[in-house]
Short mmCIF file of the C-alpha atoms (twelve columns), coordinates in Angstrom:
data_MODEL
# 
_entry.id   MODEL 
# 
loop_
_atom_site.group_PDB 
_atom_site.id 
_atom_site.type_symbol 
_atom_site.label_atom_id 
_atom_site.label_alt_id 
_atom_site.label_comp_id 
_atom_site.label_asym_id 
_atom_site.label_seq_id 
_atom_site.Cartn_x 
_atom_site.Cartn_y 
_atom_site.Cartn_z 
_atom_site.pdbx_PDB_model_num 
ATOM 1   C CA . MET A 1   -126.234 87.962 -69.442 1 
ATOM 2   C CA . ILE A 2   -125.833 85.220 -67.035 1 
ATOM 3   C CA . THR A 3   -126.333 81.499 -67.288 1 
ATOM 4   C CA . ILE A 4   -129.062 80.002 -64.971 1 
ATOM 5   C CA . GLU A 5   -126.562 77.912 -62.990 1 
ATOM 6   C CA . ALA A 6   -125.103 81.520 -61.953 1 
ATOM 7   C CA . LEU A 7   -128.490 82.567 -61.050 1 
ATOM 8   C CA . ALA A 8   -129.264 79.937 -58.901 1 
ATOM 9   C CA . THR A 9   -127.077 80.743 -56.048 1 
ATOM 10  C CA . HIS A 10  -127.712 84.450 -56.240 1 
ATOM 11  C CA . LEU A 11  -131.006 83.434 -55.557 1 
ATOM 12  C CA . HIS A 12  -129.804 81.251 -52.316 1 
ATOM 13  C CA . GLY A 13  -132.076 78.784 -54.173 1 
ATOM 14  C CA . LYS A 14  -131.395 75.092 -55.687 1 
ATOM 15  C CA . LEU A 15  -131.284 73.904 -59.143 1 
ATOM 16  C CA . LEU A 16  -133.392 71.265 -59.347 1 
ATOM 17  C CA . VAL A 17  -133.625 70.360 -63.193 1 
ATOM 18  C CA . ALA A 18  -130.122 71.457 -65.439 1 
ATOM 19  C CA . ASP A 19  -129.993 73.679 -68.881 1 
ATOM 20  C CA . THR A 20  -128.145 70.777 -70.735 1 
ATOM 21  C CA . THR A 21  -127.939 74.004 -73.461 1 
ATOM 22  C CA . SER A 22  -126.751 76.528 -70.786 1 
ATOM 23  C CA . ARG A 23  -128.722 78.973 -72.294 1 
ATOM 24  C CA . PRO A 24  -128.006 82.432 -71.118 1 
ATOM 25  C CA . VAL A 25  -130.681 84.380 -69.987 1 
ATOM 26  C CA . GLN A 26  -131.642 88.218 -71.461 1 
ATOM 27  C CA . ALA A 27  -135.285 88.755 -69.747 1 
ATOM 28  C CA . VAL A 28  -137.340 87.972 -67.070 1 
ATOM 29  C CA . VAL A 29  -141.222 87.533 -66.364 1 
ATOM 30  C CA . ALA A 30  -142.740 86.994 -62.921 1 
ATOM 31  C CA . SER A 31  -146.246 85.873 -62.972 1 
ATOM 32  C CA . ASP A 32  -148.479 83.350 -61.539 1 
ATOM 33  C CA . LEU A 33  -151.099 83.638 -64.106 1 
ATOM 34  C CA . MET A 34  -149.722 81.686 -66.900 1 
ATOM 35  C CA . SER A 35  -152.271 83.648 -69.336 1 
ATOM 36  C CA . ASP A 36  -150.111 86.342 -69.144 1 
ATOM 37  C CA . VAL A 37  -146.873 84.608 -70.104 1 
ATOM 38  C CA . LEU A 38  -148.702 83.107 -73.156 1 
ATOM 39  C CA . VAL A 39  -148.179 86.649 -74.316 1 
ATOM 40  C CA . VAL A 40  -144.445 87.184 -73.677 1 
ATOM 41  C CA . THR A 41  -142.669 87.756 -77.108 1 
ATOM 42  C CA . CYS A 42  -138.783 87.390 -75.657 1 
ATOM 43  C CA . GLU A 43  -137.123 84.237 -75.866 1 
ATOM 44  C CA . ASP A 44  -134.676 82.919 -73.656 1 
ATOM 45  C CA . PHE A 45  -136.286 84.870 -70.107 1 
ATOM 46  C CA . LEU A 46  -136.563 83.261 -66.738 1 
ATOM 47  C CA . LEU A 47  -140.098 82.654 -65.459 1 
ATOM 48  C CA . VAL A 48  -140.561 83.981 -61.793 1 
ATOM 49  C CA . THR A 49  -143.083 82.194 -60.288 1 
ATOM 50  C CA . SER A 50  -144.927 80.880 -57.066 1 
ATOM 51  C CA . LEU A 51  -147.268 78.337 -59.401 1 
ATOM 52  C CA . ALA A 52  -145.880 74.830 -58.308 1 
ATOM 53  C CA . SER A 53  -147.715 72.569 -61.136 1 
ATOM 54  C CA . ASP A 54  -146.805 70.523 -64.336 1 
ATOM 55  C CA . GLN A 55  -148.411 73.740 -65.880 1 
ATOM 56  C CA . MET A 56  -145.604 76.085 -65.337 1 
ATOM 57  C CA . ILE A 57  -143.028 73.611 -67.144 1 
ATOM 58  C CA . ARG A 58  -145.654 73.546 -70.109 1 
ATOM 59  C CA . THR A 59  -146.234 77.048 -70.270 1 
ATOM 60  C CA . ALA A 60  -142.211 77.811 -70.389 1 
ATOM 61  C CA . ASP A 61  -141.965 75.197 -72.755 1 
ATOM 62  C CA . LEU A 62  -144.619 76.595 -75.287 1 
ATOM 63  C CA . VAL A 63  -143.308 79.875 -74.982 1 
ATOM 64  C CA . GLY A 64  -139.786 79.334 -75.456 1 
ATOM 65  C CA . ALA A 65  -138.534 79.889 -71.194 1 
ATOM 66  C CA . ALA A 66  -134.836 79.237 -70.580 1 
ATOM 67  C CA . GLY A 67  -136.107 77.963 -67.310 1 
ATOM 68  C CA . VAL A 68  -138.354 78.383 -64.470 1 
ATOM 69  C CA . VAL A 69  -137.556 79.621 -60.559 1 
ATOM 70  C CA . LEU A 70  -140.095 78.504 -58.282 1 
ATOM 71  C CA . VAL A 71  -140.249 81.001 -55.361 1 
ATOM 72  C CA . ASN A 72  -141.718 81.605 -51.956 1 
ATOM 73  C CA . GLY A 73  -139.725 78.147 -50.849 1 
ATOM 74  C CA . LYS A 74  -142.571 75.928 -53.087 1 
ATOM 75  C CA . GLN A 75  -140.984 72.642 -54.008 1 
ATOM 76  C CA . PRO A 76  -142.202 71.340 -57.216 1 
ATOM 77  C CA . PRO A 77  -144.521 67.832 -57.550 1 
ATOM 78  C CA . ALA A 78  -142.453 64.997 -58.772 1 
ATOM 79  C CA . SER A 79  -144.697 65.223 -62.251 1 
ATOM 80  C CA . ALA A 80  -143.401 68.231 -62.274 1 
ATOM 81  C CA . LEU A 81  -139.672 67.692 -62.475 1 
ATOM 82  C CA . LYS A 82  -140.008 64.876 -64.779 1 
ATOM 83  C CA . LEU A 83  -141.671 66.865 -67.228 1 
ATOM 84  C CA . ALA A 84  -138.720 69.947 -66.620 1 
ATOM 85  C CA . LYS A 85  -136.472 67.106 -67.391 1 
ATOM 86  C CA . ASP A 86  -137.963 65.484 -70.076 1 
ATOM 87  C CA . LEU A 87  -138.330 69.018 -72.303 1 
ATOM 88  C CA . ASN A 88  -134.915 70.403 -70.691 1 
ATOM 89  C CA . ILE A 89  -136.559 73.445 -68.961 1 
ATOM 90  C CA . ALA A 90  -133.973 74.569 -66.115 1 
ATOM 91  C CA . LEU A 91  -135.820 74.395 -62.733 1 
ATOM 92  C CA . ILE A 92  -134.495 76.676 -59.708 1 
ATOM 93  C CA . ALA A 93  -136.252 76.551 -56.553 1 
ATOM 94  C CA . SER A 94  -135.426 79.533 -54.021 1 
ATOM 95  C CA . PRO A 95  -136.547 80.561 -50.676 1 
ATOM 96  C CA . LEU A 96  -136.809 84.195 -51.532 1 
ATOM 97  C CA . PRO A 97  -140.204 85.803 -51.826 1 
ATOM 98  C CA . LYS A 98  -141.063 86.746 -55.576 1 
ATOM 99  C CA . PHE A 99  -140.098 90.606 -55.532 1 
ATOM 100 C CA . GLU A 100 -136.604 89.706 -53.968 1 
ATOM 101 C CA . ALA A 101 -136.307 86.905 -56.546 1 
ATOM 102 C CA . CYS A 102 -137.014 89.785 -59.091 1 
ATOM 103 C CA . LEU A 103 -134.219 92.114 -57.402 1 
ATOM 104 C CA . ALA A 104 -131.558 89.637 -57.335 1 
ATOM 105 C CA . ILE A 105 -131.862 88.748 -61.056 1 
ATOM 106 C CA . GLY A 106 -132.278 92.276 -62.064 1 
ATOM 107 C CA . ALA A 107 -129.016 93.357 -60.338 1 
ATOM 108 C CA . ALA A 108 -127.655 89.632 -61.551 1 
ATOM 109 C CA . LEU A 109 -128.774 90.757 -65.373 1 
ATOM 110 C CA . GLU A 110 -127.435 94.378 -64.927 1 
ATOM 111 C CA . GLY A 111 -123.439 93.047 -63.528 1 
ATOM 112 C CA . GLY A 112 -124.115 94.240 -60.011 1 
ATOM 113 C CA . ASP A 113 -123.782 92.133 -56.759 1 
ATOM 114 C CA . PRO A 114 -127.357 90.426 -56.541 1 
ATOM 115 C CA . LEU A 115 -126.491 89.537 -52.965 1 
ATOM 116 C CA . LYS A 116 -126.980 92.910 -51.960 1 
ATOM 117 C CA . PHE A 117 -130.213 94.588 -53.791 1 
# 
């Protein structure tokens, strides 16, 4: 398990909203279709998406995600940042493409060097 704060570094990303509970990440779900995320049954997972909207934060909150990684260099709108803070959903913005971000997160979760995937 690894914290979201540690993953931000591994993803060459910026932690835009910190999770005040410091929940460890136990799994990863990568999807731009929030309807697919709604059927995930595990909690404390990290949602990796390129969907930069309030919908990604609301979906993450609804399913109990530990946080969201916004990939492909996308930046969330101000409304999504405020919502993430209000709902205590960690939010990372990463310049990596989704596939490379997933590889880095997978390596970090397995205890390997996520910077050398």
